[in-house]
C-alpha positions in Angstrom: -77.4 245.7 -72.2 -76.0 248.2 -75.4 -76.1 246.1 -78.6 -73.0 246.0 -80.6 -73.2 248.0 -83.6 -72.0 245.5 -86.1 -74.4 244.1 -88.5 -73.9 240.6 -87.5 -74.8 241.1 -84.0 -77.7 243.4 -85.2 -78.9 240.3 -87.3 -78.8 238.1 -84.3 -80.4 240.6 -81.9 -83.4 241.1 -84.3 -83.6 236.9 -84.5 -83.2 236.2 -81.0 -86.1 238.9 -79.9 -88.4 236.5 -81.7 -87.4 233.2 -79.8 -86.2 234.5 -76.0 -86.9 231.4 -74.3 -84.9 229.2 -76.6 -81.0 228.9 -76.9 -80.4 230.2 -80.3 -78.0 228.3 -82.7 -76.9 230.9 -84.9 -74.9 229.5 -87.9 -71.9 231.2 -88.9 -70.1 229.2 -91.6 -69.3 225.4 -90.5 -70.3 226.4 -86.8 -73.1 227.4 -84.8 -72.6 230.0 -82.5 -74.3 230.9 -79.5 -73.8 234.7 -77.8 -74.4 236.3 -74.6 -76.6 234.3 -71.9 -77.3 231.6 -74.2 -73.5 230.9 -74.6 -73.2 231.1 -71.0 -75.8 228.4 -70.4 -74.5 226.3 -73.4 -71.1 226.0 -72.4 -72.1 225.1 -68.9 -74.2 222.3 -70.1 -72.0 221.1 -73.0 -68.9 221.6 -71.1 -67.4 223.5 -73.8 -65.1 226.6 -74.0 -66.4 230.0 -73.3 -65.0 232.5 -75.3 -65.9 236.5 -76.0 -65.9 238.5 -79.2 -65.3 242.2 -79.7 -62.9 242.4 -76.4 -60.8 244.9 -78.4 -64.0 247.4 -78.3 -64.3 247.0 -74.5 -67.8 245.2 -75.2 -66.9 241.7 -74.9 -69.6 239.2 -76.3 -69.7 236.0 -74.4 -69.9 233.2 -76.9 -69.1 229.6 -77.9 -70.0 227.4 -81.0 -70.1 223.8 -82.0 -69.3 222.0 -85.3 -72.6 222.0 -87.8 -71.8 218.7 -88.9 -71.7 217.4 -85.2 -74.6 219.4 -84.0 -77.0 216.8 -83.3 -75.1 215.3 -80.4 -74.9 219.0 -78.7 -78.5 219.5 -79.2 -79.6 216.4 -78.0 -77.6 217.1 -74.8 -79.2 220.4 -74.6 -82.8 219.1 -75.0 -82.1 215.9 -72.5 -81.3 219.1 -70.0 -85.0 220.6 -70.5 -83.5 223.4 -72.9 -85.2 224.8 -75.7 -83.3 225.2 -78.8 -84.0 227.4 -81.9 -81.8 226.6 -85.6 -80.9 229.4 -87.2 -79.8 228.5 -90.9 -77.9 230.4 -93.2 -80.6 231.2 -96.3 -78.1 231.7 -99.0 -74.6 230.6 -99.8 -72.1 233.4 -98.7 -70.5 233.5 -102.1 -73.6 234.7 -103.7 -74.2 237.6 -101.2 -71.6 240.3 -100.9 -73.9 241.9 -98.1 -74.8 239.9 -94.9 -76.0 236.7 -95.6 -79.5 236.0 -94.9 -80.2 233.9 -91.9 -83.6 232.9 -90.4 -85.1 229.9 -87.8 -85.9 226.9 -89.7 -86.8 224.9 -86.4 -87.5 225.0 -82.7 -86.6 221.6 -80.9 -88.3 221.1 -77.5 -88.0 218.4 -75.0 -91.6 217.5 -76.1 -91.1 218.3 -79.9 -87.8 216.5 -80.6 -87.6 213.7 -83.1 -83.9 213.4 -83.2 -82.6 209.7 -82.4 -80.1 210.6 -79.9 -82.8 212.5 -77.9 -85.4 209.7 -77.9 -85.2 206.4 -76.2 -86.0 203.7 -78.5 -88.8 202.0 -76.5 -90.0 205.1 -74.8 -92.6 207.4 -76.1 -91.7 211.3 -76.1 -95.1 212.6 -75.1 -95.6 216.6 -75.2 -98.9 217.3 -73.4 -101.3 220.6 -72.7 -103.8 220.9 -70.0 -106.8 223.0 -70.3 -109.3 224.5 -67.6 -106.6 225.3 -65.0 -106.9 228.8 -65.6 -110.6 228.2 -63.8 -110.7 229.2 -60.3 -113.1 226.6 -59.5 -110.9 224.0 -61.0 -109.6 222.8 -57.4 -113.3 222.6 -56.7 -114.3 220.1 -59.4 -114.5 222.3 -62.5 -113.8 220.1 -65.9 -109.9 219.7 -66.7 -108.7 218.7 -70.7 -105.8 216.9 -71.1 -104.2 216.3 -74.6 -100.9 214.1 -75.5 -99.2 213.8 -78.5 -95.9 211.7 -79.8 -94.8 214.1 -82.7 -92.0 211.2 -83.5 -94.8 208.7 -83.9 -98.1 210.6 -84.6 -99.9 209.4 -81.7 -102.5 212.1 -80.5 -105.3 211.5 -77.9 -107.1 213.6 -75.3 -109.4 213.4 -72.7 -111.3 215.2 -69.5 -111.4 214.9 -66.0 -114.3 216.3 -63.8 -115.8 216.1 -60.4 -113.9 216.8 -57.0 -110.9 214.6 -57.8 -110.4 216.0 -61.4 -107.1 217.5 -60.1 -106.1 214.5 -58.7 -106.8 212.2 -61.6 -105.1 214.6 -64.0 -101.9 214.4 -61.9 -102.2 210.5 -61.4 -102.8 210.6 -65.6 -99.7 212.9 -66.2 -97.6 210.5 -63.8 -98.2 207.7 -65.6 -97.9 209.3 -69.1 -94.7 211.4 -68.1 -94.5 214.0 -70.8 -91.4 215.5 -71.5 -93.0 218.7 -71.8 -96.3 220.4 -70.6 -98.0 223.2 -72.1 -100.2 225.3 -69.8 -101.9 229.0 -69.8 -100.0 231.5 -68.4 -102.9 231.9 -65.4 -102.9 228.1 -65.1 -102.3 227.2 -61.1 -101.7 224.1 -59.6 -98.1 223.2 -61.0 -94.5 224.5 -60.5 -93.3 227.7 -62.9 -90.6 226.1 -65.3 -90.1 222.5 -63.9 -92.5 219.4 -63.1 -91.3 216.3 -61.5 -93.7 213.3 -62.3 -92.6 210.8 -60.3 -89.0 210.8 -61.2 -89.7 212.0 -64.7 -89.0 215.6 -65.1 -91.0 218.0 -67.4 -90.5 221.1 -68.9 -93.2 223.4 -68.2 -94.2 226.0 -71.1 -96.8 229.0 -70.7 -98.8 230.0 -73.6 -101.3 232.8 -73.8 -104.7 232.5 -72.6 -106.4 232.7 -76.2 -104.4 229.7 -77.5 -106.7 227.4 -74.9 -109.6 228.9 -76.3 -112.0 226.0 -77.4 -113.5 227.7 -80.4 -109.8 228.8 -81.8 -109.0 224.7 -81.3 -111.6 223.5 -83.4 -111.0 225.4 -86.0 -107.3 224.5 -86.1 -108.3 220.6 -85.4 -110.7 220.9 -88.2 -108.1 222.3 -90.6 -105.6 219.8 -89.5 -107.8 216.6 -90.1 -109.4 218.2 -93.3 -113.0 217.5 -91.7 -116.0 220.1 -91.1 -116.9 218.8 -87.3 -114.9 216.9 -84.8 -117.6 214.6 -83.4 -115.9 211.5 -85.6 -113.0 211.8 -83.2 -115.2 211.8 -79.9 -114.4 215.5 -79.2 -117.8 216.9 -79.5 -119.3 217.7 -76.1 -115.6 218.0 -74.4 -114.7 221.7 -74.9 -111.6 221.4 -72.4 -110.2 218.1 -74.2 -110.3 220.0 -77.7 -108.9 223.3 -75.9 -105.8 221.1 -74.9 -105.7 219.4 -78.3 -105.8 222.6 -80.1 -102.9 224.4 -78.0 -100.7 221.2 -78.6 -101.4 222.0 -82.5 -100.6 225.4 -82.4 -97.6 224.9 -80.6 -96.3 222.5 -83.2 -96.9 224.5 -85.8 -94.9 227.2 -84.2 -92.0 225.1 -83.6 -91.8 222.7 -86.6 -90.9 224.1 -90.3 -90.9 227.8 -89.1 -89.1 229.0 -92.2 -90.8 230.2 -95.0 -88.5 228.0 -97.2 -89.9 225.1 -95.7 -92.9 223.0 -95.9 -96.1 224.8 -94.5 -96.9 223.8 -91.0 -99.8 221.8 -91.8 -97.7 219.4 -94.5 -95.0 219.1 -92.0 -97.5 217.7 -89.7 -99.3 215.3 -92.1 -98.8 212.2 -89.9 -101.0 213.8 -87.2 -104.0 212.7 -89.4 -106.3 211.7 -86.8 -106.9 212.6 -82.6 -108.6 209.6 -80.4 -110.7 211.1 -77.2 -110.9 208.6 -74.4 -112.2 208.1 -71.3 -109.6 206.8 -68.2 -111.9 204.0 -67.5 -111.9 202.5 -71.0 -109.0 200.9 -69.5 -107.8 199.1 -66.3 -106.7 202.3 -64.4 -103.5 202.3 -62.6 -102.3 205.4 -61.1 -99.0 206.6 -60.5 -98.7 205.1 -56.9 -99.7 201.8 -58.3 -97.4 202.1 -61.4 -94.3 202.9 -59.0 -95.2 200.2 -56.1 -95.6 197.3 -58.6 -92.5 198.5 -60.6 -94.1 198.1 -63.8 -92.0 200.5 -65.9 -89.3 201.8 -63.7 -87.3 200.1 -60.6 -88.0 201.7 -57.3 -84.1 201.3 -56.7 -82.5 203.0 -60.1 -79.9 200.2 -60.2 -82.0 197.5 -60.4 -83.0 198.1 -64.1 -84.1 194.3 -64.7 -86.6 194.7 -61.7 -89.6 195.9 -63.5 -92.5 194.1 -65.3 -91.2 195.9 -68.7 -88.0 194.2 -68.4 -89.3 190.9 -67.4 -91.6 191.0 -70.5 -90.1 192.7 -73.2 -88.7 190.3 -76.0 -90.1 192.7 -78.8 -87.8 192.9 -82.1 -88.4 196.5 -82.7 -88.5 200.0 -81.0 -92.1 200.1 -82.2 -93.3 196.9 -80.6 -91.4 198.0 -77.3 -93.2 201.0 -77.2 -96.6 199.0 -77.7 -95.7 196.6 -74.8 -95.1 199.7 -72.5 -98.3 201.4 -73.5 -100.2 198.3 -72.9 -98.8 197.5 -69.6 -99.8 201.1 -68.7 -103.4 200.7 -70.0 -104.3 197.3 -70.2 -107.7 196.4 -71.5 -110.7 196.0 -70.1 -112.6 194.8 -73.5 -113.0 190.9 -73.2 -113.3 190.8 -76.9 -110.3 192.4 -77.7 -108.7 190.5 -75.1 -109.9 187.0 -76.5 -108.5 188.4 -80.1 -105.0 189.2 -78.5 -104.6 185.7 -76.5 -106.1 183.6 -79.8 -103.2 185.1 -81.6 -100.9 184.4 -78.9 -102.1 180.7 -78.8 -101.8 180.3 -82.5 -98.2 181.6 -82.5 -97.1 179.5 -79.2 -98.3 176.7 -81.0 -96.5 177.0 -84.1 -93.1 177.2 -83.1 -91.5 177.4 -86.6 -94.0 180.2 -87.7 -93.1 182.1 -84.4 -89.6 182.2 -84.8 -89.7 183.0 -88.7 -91.8 186.0 -87.9 -89.2 187.2 -85.2 -86.3 186.8 -87.5 -88.0 188.9 -90.2 -89.0 191.6 -87.6 -85.4 191.9 -86.8 -84.7 193.7 -89.8 -87.5 196.3 -89.5 -86.5 199.6 -88.4 -88.8 202.1 -86.6 -91.4 202.7 -89.2 -93.1 205.1 -87.0 -90.6 207.5 -86.3 -89.0 207.5 -89.7 -92.2 208.4 -91.0 -92.7 211.1 -88.3 -89.2 212.3 -89.1 -90.2 212.1 -93.0 -93.4 214.4 -92.7 -91.6 217.0 -90.2 -89.0 217.5 -93.3 -85.8 216.6 -91.2 -85.4 212.7 -92.5 -81.7 212.6 -93.4 -80.8 210.4 -96.7 -80.0 207.6 -94.5 -83.2 207.4 -92.6 -85.2 207.3 -96.1 -83.0 204.5 -97.0 -83.8 202.6 -93.9 -87.2 203.2 -94.4 -87.0 201.7 -98.1 -85.1 198.6 -96.7 -87.7 198.1 -93.7 -90.7 198.2 -96.4 -89.0 195.4 -98.5 -89.3 193.1 -95.4 -93.1 193.7 -94.9 -94.1 191.5 -98.1 -92.0 188.9 -96.1 -93.9 189.1 -93.1 -97.3 189.1 -95.1 -96.3 185.9 -97.0 -95.2 184.4 -93.6 -98.7 185.4 -92.1 -100.5 183.2 -94.6 -100.0 180.3 -92.3 -101.3 182.0 -89.2 -104.5 180.7 -87.6 -105.9 183.4 -86.0 -108.4 186.0 -87.0 -106.2 188.7 -85.2 -103.3 187.8 -87.1 -105.2 187.5 -90.2 -106.1 191.3 -89.7 -102.8 192.4 -89.6 -101.6 190.5 -92.5 -104.1 192.3 -94.5 -102.6 195.7 -93.1 -99.3 194.2 -94.7 -100.7 193.5 -97.8 -97.7 195.2 -100.2 -100.5 196.0 -102.6 -103.0 197.6 -100.4 -102.6 201.5 -100.5 -99.5 201.2 -102.5 -97.3 200.0 -99.9 -95.1 198.0 -102.2 -94.7 201.4 -104.4 -93.4 203.5 -101.8 -90.4 200.9 -100.9 -89.9 200.5 -104.6 -89.4 204.0 -105.3 -87.3 205.0 -102.1 -84.9 201.9 -103.5 -84.8 203.3 -106.8 -83.7 206.5 -105.7 -81.7 206.4 -102.8 -78.2 204.8 -103.2 -77.1 201.9 -101.1 -74.8 204.0 -98.8 -75.9 207.5 -98.8 -74.3 210.2 -96.6 -75.8 211.1 -93.5 -76.5 214.6 -94.3 -78.4 216.1 -97.4 -76.0 218.4 -97.9 -73.5 216.1 -99.2 -73.2 214.4 -102.6 -73.8 210.7 -103.2 -77.8 211.0 -102.1 -79.0 209.6 -105.3 -78.4 206.0 -107.1 -76.8 206.1 -110.5 -79.6 205.7 -113.2 -82.2 207.6 -111.4 -81.8 211.0 -113.1 -80.2 211.5 -116.7 -78.8 215.0 -116.3 -77.4 214.1 -112.5 -75.5 211.1 -114.2 -74.1 213.4 -116.7 -72.6 215.8 -114.6 -71.2 213.1 -112.2 -69.8 211.7 -115.6 -68.2 215.0 -116.2 -66.7 215.1 -112.4 -65.3 211.7 -112.8 -63.7 212.5 -116.2 -62.0 215.6 -114.8 -58.7 214.4 -114.1 -58.6 212.4 -117.5 -59.7 215.2 -119.7 -57.1 217.4 -118.2 -54.3 215.1 -118.8 -55.5 215.0 -122.4 -55.8 218.7 -123.1 -52.2 219.1 -121.5 -51.2 216.3 -124.0 -52.5 218.1 -127.1 -51.2 221.4 -126.1 -47.9 220.4 -125.7 -48.0 218.5 -129.4 -49.8 221.8 -130.9 -47.4 224.4 -129.4 -44.0 222.0 -129.4 -43.6 223.4 -125.5 -42.8 220.0 -124.0 -42.9 221.6 -120.5 -46.3 222.8 -120.7 -48.6 222.5 -117.9 -52.1 222.5 -117.0 -53.0 223.2 -113.6 -55.8 224.6 -110.9 -55.7 226.5 -107.8 -58.4 227.9 -105.8 -57.7 231.5 -106.5 -57.0 231.7 -110.4 -58.7 228.2 -111.1 -57.6 226.6 -114.5 -54.5 227.8 -116.1 -51.5 226.7 -118.7 -48.0 227.3 -116.9 -45.1 227.9 -119.8 -41.6 228.5 -118.4 -39.9 231.9 -119.3 -37.6 230.2 -122.2 -40.6 228.9 -124.1 -42.7 232.1 -124.0 -41.8 232.8 -127.5 -43.6 229.7 -128.8 -46.9 230.8 -126.7 -50.0 230.9 -129.5 -51.6 234.1 -130.1 -54.7 233.0 -128.8 -53.5 232.4 -125.2 -54.7 235.2 -122.7 -52.2 236.0 -119.9 -53.7 235.4 -116.4 -50.6 235.6 -114.2 -46.6 236.9 -114.4 -44.5 234.6 -112.0 -40.7 235.0 -111.9 -39.8 231.9 -114.2 -42.9 231.7 -115.8 -46.4 232.8 -116.9 -49.6 231.7 -116.8 -52.3 231.9 -119.4 -55.9 230.4 -120.4 -58.0 229.7 -123.5 -61.5 230.1 -124.4 -61.8 226.4 -124.4 -60.1 226.0 -120.9 -62.5 228.8 -119.6 -65.7 226.9 -120.5 -64.2 223.6 -119.2 -63.5 225.6 -116.1 -67.2 226.8 -116.0 -68.6 223.2 -116.6 -66.1 221.5 -114.0 -66.6 224.3 -111.2 -70.4 224.3 -111.6 -70.5 220.7 -112.1 -70.1 219.5 -108.0 -72.7 222.7 -107.1 -74.8 221.4 -109.8 -74.8 217.7 -108.7 -75.6 219.0 -105.1 -78.5 221.1 -106.4 -80.2 218.6 -108.3 -79.6 216.0 -105.6 -81.1 218.1 -103.2 -83.9 219.1 -105.2 -84.6 215.1 -106.3 -84.1 214.0 -102.4 -86.6 216.6 -101.3 -89.1 215.9 -103.7 -88.9 212.1 -103.1 -89.3 213.1 -98.9 -92.3 215.2 -99.8 -93.9 212.2 -101.8 -93.5 209.9 -99.2 -94.6 212.0 -96.5 -98.0 212.2 -98.4 -98.4 208.7 -97.9 -98.0 208.9 -94.2 -101.5 207.4 -93.0 -100.7 204.2 -95.0 -97.3 204.0 -93.5 -98.6 204.5 -90.0 -101.4 201.9 -90.9 -98.3 199.3 -91.7 -96.1 200.5 -88.7 -99.2 199.8 -86.1 -99.5 196.1 -87.5 -95.8 195.6 -87.2 -95.9 196.8 -83.7 -98.7 194.6 -82.7 -97.3 191.7 -84.4 -94.0 192.2 -82.6 -95.7 192.4 -79.3 -98.0 189.1 -79.8 -95.1 187.1 -80.9 -93.1 188.2 -78.0 -95.9 187.0 -76.0 -96.0 183.9 -77.7 -92.1 183.3 -77.2 -92.5 184.0 -73.5 -95.5 181.5 -73.4 -93.4 178.7 -75.0 -90.0 179.8 -72.9 -91.4 179.9 -69.9 -94.5 177.8 -69.5 -97.1 180.4 -69.1 -100.7 179.3 -69.5 -103.6 180.9 -71.1 -105.9 182.9 -68.6 -109.7 182.0 -68.4 -112.1 184.6 -67.8 -114.9 184.5 -65.0 -118.3 186.3 -64.8 -119.0 185.2 -61.2 -116.5 187.0 -59.4 -113.8 184.4 -58.7 -110.5 185.0 -58.7 -108.0 181.7 -59.0 -104.4 181.2 -59.3 -103.2 178.0 -59.1 -99.5 177.7 -58.9 -98.7 181.4 -59.6 -95.5 183.1 -60.1 -94.1 186.4 -59.9 -93.0 187.1 -63.4 -90.1 189.4 -62.6 -89.2 187.4 -59.3 -89.0 184.1 -61.1 -86.6 185.6 -63.8 -84.2 187.0 -61.3 -84.3 184.1 -59.0 -83.6 181.6 -61.7 -80.7 183.8 -62.8 -79.1 182.9 -59.3 -79.7 179.3 -60.0 -82.3 179.0 -57.5 -86.3 178.2 -57.8 -89.3 180.3 -57.1 -91.8 179.0 -55.1 -95.4 179.1 -56.3 -98.4 179.8 -54.7 -102.1 179.6 -55.2 -104.7 182.5 -54.7 -108.3 182.4 -54.2 -111.0 185.2 -54.2 -114.6 185.5 -54.7 -117.6 187.6 -54.1 -118.9 186.3 -51.1 -116.6 183.7 -49.0 -113.3 185.0 -49.7 -113.3 188.8 -50.8 -110.3 189.6 -48.4 -107.7 187.8 -47.5 -105.6 189.1 -44.6 -101.8 187.8 -45.1 -99.5 187.4 -41.9 -96.2 186.2 -41.5 -92.2 187.3 -41.0 -90.7 189.6 -42.7 -88.6 188.6 -45.7 -91.3 185.6 -45.8 -92.7 186.9 -49.0 -95.9 188.8 -47.9 -95.5 191.8 -50.5 -94.3 189.4 -53.6 -97.3 187.4 -52.9 -99.2 190.7 -53.1 -97.5 192.2 -56.0 -97.5 188.7 -57.9 -101.3 188.8 -58.1 -101.5 192.5 -59.5 -99.1 191.2 -62.1 -100.9 188.1 -63.1 -104.0 190.1 -63.6 -102.3 192.8 -65.6 -100.3 190.3 -67.8 -103.8 188.8 -68.8 -105.6 192.2 -69.2 -102.6 193.1 -71.5 -103.4 189.8 -73.8 -100.6 187.8 -72.2 -100.5 184.3 -71.2 -99.8 184.0 -67.5 -97.1 182.5 -65.0 -99.3 179.8 -63.3 -100.3 176.0 -63.7 -104.3 177.5 -64.1 -105.8 181.2 -63.8 -109.3 182.0 -63.9 -109.9 185.6 -63.5 -112.7 188.4 -63.4 -112.3 191.4 -65.7 -110.6 194.2 -63.2 -111.7 197.7 -63.5 -108.9 199.0 -61.3 -105.9 198.0 -59.3 -105.1 200.2 -56.0 -101.5 199.7 -53.9 -100.4 201.0 -50.5 -97.2 199.2 -50.4 -94.1 200.6 -48.4 -93.0 203.8 -47.2 -92.4 207.1 -49.0 -91.8 210.2 -47.3 -92.3 213.4 -49.3 -90.3 215.9 -47.6 -90.4 218.3 -50.2 -93.9 218.8 -50.0 -94.1 218.5 -46.7 -95.6 215.3 -46.2 -94.6 212.8 -43.9 -94.7 208.8 -44.2 -97.7 208.2 -42.8 -99.7 211.4 -44.5 -98.9 210.0 -47.4 -99.9 206.4 -46.4 -103.0 207.8 -45.3 -103.9 210.1 -48.6 -103.3 206.7 -50.6 -105.7 204.6 -48.2 -108.0 207.2 -48.6 -108.1 207.4 -52.4 -108.3 203.6 -52.1 -111.5 203.8 -50.0 -113.3 206.6 -51.9 -112.7 205.0 -55.5 -112.5 201.4 -55.1 -115.5 199.5 -56.6 -116.5 196.0 -56.4 -114.7 195.1 -59.4 -111.2 196.5 -58.3 -108.0 194.8 -56.8 -106.8 196.2 -53.7 -103.2 195.4 -52.4 -102.6 196.8 -48.8 -99.2 195.9 -47.1 -98.7 197.1 -43.5 -101.6 199.8 -43.2 -100.9 201.8 -39.8 -97.1 201.1 -39.3 -96.5 204.6 -39.4 -97.7 205.9 -36.3 -98.6 204.6 -32.9 -99.3 200.9 -32.4 -103.3 201.5 -31.2 -103.7 204.1 -33.7 -102.4 202.1 -36.3 -104.0 199.0 -35.4 -107.4 200.8 -35.0 -107.1 202.2 -38.3 -106.2 199.0 -40.0 -108.7 197.2 -38.4 -111.3 199.9 -39.5 -109.9 200.0 -43.0 -110.8 195.9 -43.2 -114.2 196.5 -42.0 -114.9 199.3 -44.8 -113.3 197.2 -47.1 -115.6 193.9 -46.3 -118.7 196.1 -45.7 -118.9 199.2 -48.0 -116.3 199.0 -51.1 -116.0 195.2 -51.2 -113.2 195.1 -53.7 -111.0 191.9 -53.7 -108.4 192.8 -51.4 -105.3 191.3 -49.9 -104.4 192.8 -46.6 -100.7 192.1 -45.6 -100.2 193.0 -42.0 -98.2 192.5 -38.7 -101.2 193.6 -36.6 -102.0 189.7 -35.5 -105.0 191.4 -33.7 -106.4 191.6 -37.3 -106.6 187.9 -37.9 -109.8 187.7 -35.2 -111.8 189.5 -38.4 -112.3 186.3 -39.8 -114.7 185.5 -37.1 -116.3 188.7 -37.1 -116.7 189.8 -40.9 -118.1 188.1 -43.7 -115.7 187.5 -46.9 -112.6 187.8 -44.7 -110.0 185.0 -44.6 -106.7 184.4 -42.9 -103.6 183.0 -44.8 -99.9 183.1 -43.9 -96.5 182.8 -45.3 -94.9 179.4 -43.8 -91.9 179.2 -41.8 -90.0 176.0 -40.5 -88.0 176.5 -37.4 -85.1 174.3 -37.0 -83.6 174.9 -33.2 -82.5 178.6 -33.3 -82.5 178.8 -36.9 -85.9 179.8 -39.1 -86.1 178.8 -42.9 -88.6 180.4 -45.1 -90.7 178.5 -46.8 -92.4 181.0 -49.2 -95.5 178.9 -49.0 -98.7 180.5 -48.4 -101.1 178.3 -46.3 -104.5 178.9 -44.9 -104.8 180.5 -41.5 -103.1 183.0 -39.4 -99.2 182.9 -38.6 -98.4 181.9 -34.9 -95.5 184.6 -34.6 -93.6 187.2 -36.3 -89.9 186.2 -36.1 -88.8 189.5 -36.1 -85.6 189.1 -33.9 -84.5 186.1 -36.2 -85.0 188.3 -39.1 -82.7 191.2 -37.2 -80.2 188.3 -36.8 -80.2 187.3 -40.4 -79.5 191.0 -41.0 -76.5 191.1 -38.9 -77.7 192.9 -35.9 -74.9 192.7 -33.3 -75.4 189.5 -30.8 -75.7 191.6 -27.7 -78.5 194.0 -29.4 -80.4 190.5 -30.3 -79.9 188.8 -27.1 -81.3 192.2 -25.3 -84.3 192.1 -27.8 -85.1 188.8 -26.4 -85.1 189.5 -22.9 -87.2 192.8 -23.4 -89.5 190.6 -25.8 -89.7 188.1 -22.8 -90.8 190.9 -20.4 -93.3 192.2 -22.5 -94.8 188.9 -23.1 -94.9 188.5 -19.0 -96.4 191.9 -19.1 -99.3 191.0 -21.5 -100.0 187.7 -19.7 -100.2 189.8 -16.6 -102.7 192.0 -18.3 -104.5 188.9 -19.8 -105.2 187.8 -16.5 -106.2 191.0 -15.0 -109.2 190.7 -17.2 -110.5 187.8 -15.8 -112.9 189.3 -12.9 -111.7 187.8 -9.5 -112.0 188.5 -5.9 -108.6 187.8 -5.0 -106.3 190.6 -4.1 -104.5 192.4 -7.1 -100.8 191.1 -8.3 -97.8 192.9 -7.1 -96.6 195.4 -9.1 -94.0 194.3 -11.3 -91.1 196.2 -11.9 -88.4 196.3 -14.7 -88.7 197.6 -17.8 -92.7 198.1 -18.3 -94.8 200.3 -16.1 -96.7 198.6 -13.4 -100.4 198.4 -13.3 -101.7 200.7 -11.1 -105.1 200.2 -9.1 -107.4 202.6 -11.1 -106.3 200.6 -14.2 -107.1 197.3 -12.8 -110.6 198.6 -11.1 -111.5 199.7 -15.1 -110.6 196.5 -16.6 -112.8 194.5 -13.5 -115.6 196.8 -14.4 -115.7 196.4 -18.1 -118.4 194.5 -19.5 -115.8 192.0 -21.4 -118.8 189.5 -23.0 -120.6 192.5 -24.6 -117.4 194.8 -25.9 -117.6 195.1 -29.4 -113.9 195.1 -30.9 -113.8 198.8 -31.5 -115.0 199.6 -28.2 -112.4 197.1 -26.7 -109.6 199.0 -28.8 -110.7 202.3 -27.4 -110.9 201.0 -23.8 -107.1 199.8 -24.3 -106.3 203.0 -26.0 -107.4 205.0 -22.9 -105.8 202.7 -20.6 -102.6 202.9 -22.3 -102.8 206.4 -22.0 -103.3 206.3 -18.2 -100.4 204.0 -17.7 -98.2 206.4 -19.8 -99.1 209.2 -17.4 
């Protein structure tokens, strides 16, 4: 493509070459313009008109534009679509430069670095992640992989490592739970798509960086400089080179994209709120892989339209965005630290028992805006006057919280109170200085007047007074000149071309004083100026400009000073967020009758009158009552519960309910039950529902077996396993054999607490064969041809599945239902005949049955008679039946 020779487009191309992978928003006056391919992409994404420049030269340049004052909305739409945007500003006023205006990129906004309110979800983190170690060819075989992630908008910065044969699978699981918006990889990294990664429904933009960016040595230097330390051991990174490399790559990328203009703050100060990093092990928390997060609908519903069907939606009674994000983080990483959990539960109990204090705190929290994200935008140098004012108003609420918490009877609440002490760390001074400087209703942009409060700066006040008195001054000058010259029609006026002037009609020209200087001649009048008017014009015309310059300077100085207080602000924000979540838990416990869980060290898991926290809420909204159920597991006699019963009877709800109650307890919440005695669980596994992955060539059954394999390989005696209908994705005998073998393995090898829902009634025999296996069923009451689902879980196996009755309730045609009953009757007769054949006898073989099912031939009957039924193991019996089935089907 030949570049047009205009100076403007040459300037555009020089800047665009520096940012080839971003859409360049090029400031031209009151618009941001996009050219060439950028314009085509932006016009399509934004649904705006695509035009062209220089058509007359035969080289049309595609272009489109958006108004600068409304650009944030358009930028947000581009970022949400996965694009990167480079903001190119004019660095000088056009009036001051007769040549081409100097321009440069001041910021690059990407899906993982965005801090704009319109881009972010208030109650969700916006993570940028990086992975190191994937360039190693051994990574697939067990090399160490490093993962780091950061939320630039809040300052959260963490890193970890994965090693061993399952390293890549663990990495993918962690990414699936984090759902980063952007992922940084080395150019040679394998195992991921080139540009876009679908993480369980959450799309992530992939950005490739040079290999050297992921060097552990470079990363160590960068991180040490950022945190102002000589070594990184205090952050837990010592001995973790891949985690260090991933964290360094993040910081490198953030410095490249934040405050890149020379006229902006240096990169290090622009990221001042990134003042620490935390290394963590995946096992430091209750591990929930992305399959479990999806199956339990912790954060997102399986069916997108059912937004209220998640645990997060059922629990989130927080009053602030910070609290909402912390609750989400706790749900995804429940604690395994009993001391920490007891501290949270003590705080919840104290607030539950003091309704007045609880509701006072929640009302005060209503007035606190997002301190974390406001602080993040301030340190990045992009906070607006209104955002700085919002921080000041929010900080004014913290002394109120501090005072209210004085009545709280809990060590954790008192610790939070100390973090909110207005005198500690100058917290009160920060808010007071902001409120003293910023007007009550400042403009949205720092380029507009009215930011600084009256009385804050004497020079600014004088200029404002001059500006306000302009009309009166001109009127007084006009009146004085009329009296001095005797010209009654004399006028003092202003226009954009000539500025201020004195206009005298032609008949009055002889009365014009000699000090008047002619400025313009008209047909019926002449225009003049005077030294006094020139001086006044200079003052007035520069006053507004001076006002803007002073306000911008004062605002910038204040914003920079507040950015230096970022560590103290982050400490206060963390305290507010935790207080918000704990008060929300207490509110839920009081409103919904939740009880405090008790911890056990014996391996006993008892839930009396347990209720599903999400289903209970949805059922009550329909005016119905949720049926509570008991659950009992232990290490010896009740290690595995086989749950049988009809479809729609409540088996899956019972399984999920158990897991959700454990999660609630391990985030520090009271639980929906009459009583709960629980062990500390290290991991929850689920295999629930069918999920084809056709895009990756994986069938339902292959996905099911992959999930079961992960459970069998990774489960420990401290894990909770939920299995629903294992084996149903293949032939009956294959599925039954696999399900049987899985139960045997869980009972004798891994030995986790297990709930196993199944329609294979043959599995109920395992209660007599394996220690620790017990049968329970969801009960049904028959009333003639009708069935009533009682939703009650009771001891013992179910006697039948009621599948045809469930199909009738689903609305299948009557003829189909009747035909199904006929087939079922024939099948039961065939099974009865088979069972009789299993009994040795000298009587002649029964006559062959004709009809739907294949008759039993002589070889099959002979094989059955020859079988040693008394000494067959369950597995040998299943294998025999499988061989006979194949012979019958020949």
